[in-house]
C-alpha positions as a Markdown table, in Angstrom:
| # | Residue | x | y | z |
|---|---|---|---|---|
| 1 | Met | 13.2 | 106.6 | 58.4 |
| 2 | Gly | 14.9 | 104.8 | 60.3 |
| 3 | Glu | 15.5 | 104.0 | 64.4 |
| 4 | Pro | 16.3 | 107.4 | 65.6 |
| 5 | Met | 19.4 | 108.1 | 67.6 |
| 6 | Ser | 19.5 | 107.8 | 71.3 |
| 7 | Arg | 21.5 | 111.0 | 73.9 |
| 8 | Arg | 24.1 | 108.4 | 74.2 |
| 9 | Thr | 25.0 | 107.8 | 70.6 |
| 10 | Leu | 25.1 | 111.2 | 70.2 |
| 11 | Gly | 27.5 | 111.8 | 73.0 |
| 12 | Lys | 29.4 | 109.0 | 71.7 |
| 13 | Leu | 29.9 | 110.9 | 68.5 |
| 14 | Leu | 31.0 | 114.1 | 69.6 |
| 15 | Leu | 33.2 | 112.5 | 72.3 |
| 16 | Ala | 34.7 | 110.2 | 69.1 |
| 17 | Val | 35.2 | 113.5 | 66.7 |
| 18 | Pro | 38.3 | 115.2 | 68.6 |
| 19 | Ala | 39.6 | 111.5 | 68.1 |
| 20 | Ala | 38.9 | 110.9 | 65.1 |
| 21 | Ser | 41.2 | 114.5 | 64.6 |
| 22 | Leu | 44.0 | 113.1 | 65.8 |
| 23 | Thr | 43.8 | 110.3 | 63.6 |
| 24 | Ala | 43.5 | 112.6 | 60.6 |
| 25 | Gly | 46.1 | 114.8 | 61.4 |
| 26 | Ser | 48.6 | 113.2 | 59.1 |
| 27 | Leu | 45.6 | 113.9 | 56.3 |
| 28 | Ala | 44.8 | 117.4 | 57.3 |
| 29 | Ala | 48.3 | 118.7 | 56.4 |
| 30 | Ala | 48.2 | 118.0 | 53.3 |
| 31 | Glu | 45.1 | 120.3 | 52.7 |
| 32 | Thr | 44.9 | 124.0 | 51.6 |
| 33 | Pro | 43.7 | 125.8 | 54.3 |
| 34 | Ser | 40.4 | 127.5 | 54.2 |
| 35 | Asp | 40.4 | 131.6 | 53.7 |
| 36 | Glu | 39.4 | 132.0 | 57.3 |
| 37 | Val | 42.4 | 130.1 | 58.8 |
| 38 | Ala | 44.6 | 131.9 | 56.3 |
| 39 | Phe | 43.4 | 135.2 | 57.4 |
| 40 | Phe | 43.4 | 134.7 | 61.3 |
| 41 | Thr | 46.8 | 133.3 | 61.1 |
| 42 | Ser | 48.7 | 135.7 | 58.9 |
| 43 | His | 47.1 | 139.0 | 61.1 |
| 44 | Glu | 48.4 | 137.3 | 64.0 |
| 45 | Pro | 51.9 | 139.5 | 65.0 |
| 46 | Gly | 55.4 | 138.0 | 66.9 |
| 47 | Leu | 54.6 | 134.2 | 65.6 |
| 48 | Ser | 57.3 | 132.3 | 64.6 |
| 49 | Ala | 56.8 | 130.1 | 61.5 |
| 50 | Glu | 56.6 | 126.7 | 63.5 |
| 51 | Glu | 54.2 | 128.7 | 65.5 |
| 52 | Arg | 51.8 | 129.8 | 62.6 |
| 53 | Glu | 52.0 | 126.1 | 61.3 |
| 54 | Arg | 50.2 | 124.7 | 64.6 |
| 55 | Leu | 47.6 | 127.4 | 64.8 |
| 56 | Gln | 47.1 | 127.2 | 61.0 |
| 57 | Lys | 46.7 | 123.1 | 61.7 |
| 58 | Gly | 44.8 | 123.8 | 65.1 |
| 59 | Leu | 42.3 | 125.8 | 63.2 |
| 60 | Thr | 41.8 | 123.7 | 60.5 |
| 61 | Asp | 40.9 | 120.5 | 63.2 |
| 62 | Leu | 38.6 | 122.5 | 64.4 |
| 63 | Glu | 36.9 | 123.8 | 61.5 |
| 64 | Lys | 36.4 | 120.0 | 60.6 |
| 65 | Ser | 35.5 | 119.0 | 63.7 |
| 66 | Leu | 32.3 | 121.7 | 64.5 |
| 67 | Lys | 31.5 | 120.7 | 60.5 |
| 68 | Thr | 30.7 | 117.6 | 61.3 |
| 69 | Val | 28.8 | 118.3 | 64.7 |
| 70 | Arg | 27.2 | 121.0 | 62.4 |
| 71 | Asp | 26.2 | 118.5 | 59.8 |
| 72 | Phe | 24.8 | 115.9 | 62.5 |
| 73 | Thr | 21.3 | 115.6 | 62.0 |
| 74 | Leu | 19.1 | 114.8 | 64.8 |
| 75 | Ala | 15.5 | 113.9 | 64.6 |
| 76 | Asn | 12.3 | 115.9 | 66.1 |
| 77 | Asp | 10.9 | 112.9 | 68.0 |
| 78 | Val | 14.1 | 113.0 | 70.0 |
| 79 | Ser | 13.7 | 114.0 | 73.7 |
| 80 | Pro | 16.3 | 116.3 | 74.8 |
| 81 | Ala | 19.1 | 115.9 | 77.6 |
| 82 | Leu | 18.1 | 117.9 | 80.3 |
| 83 | Arg | 14.6 | 118.4 | 81.9 |
| 84 | Phe | 14.2 | 122.4 | 82.8 |
| 85 | Lys | 11.9 | 122.6 | 86.2 |
| 86 | Ala | 11.1 | 125.9 | 87.4 |
| 87 | Leu | 11.4 | 126.9 | 91.0 |
| 88 | Pro | 8.8 | 128.7 | 92.6 |
| 89 | Ser | 8.4 | 132.4 | 93.1 |
| 90 | Arg | 9.5 | 133.8 | 96.6 |
| 91 | Arg | 6.8 | 136.8 | 95.6 |
| 92 | Ser | 4.1 | 136.8 | 97.8 |
């Protein structure tokens, strides 16, 4: 296996996901929505056609971003970004 990914590189990747979804917005318009997105948009009362389309696009973009994050694998040898240090108890 190659060199492990640093936390800084992971952070850059996670910050790049929304920017990448904005550039891929024109490609997402041609795709068909998933069953979940279709369900949510069809069961939301009182939306105009334009609002329903924006909701569908937003949910589709969110699904793609989440898939990118969930598909990312992090090696077990990468240390955590935060360290937990318990405070002493006040009990006597």
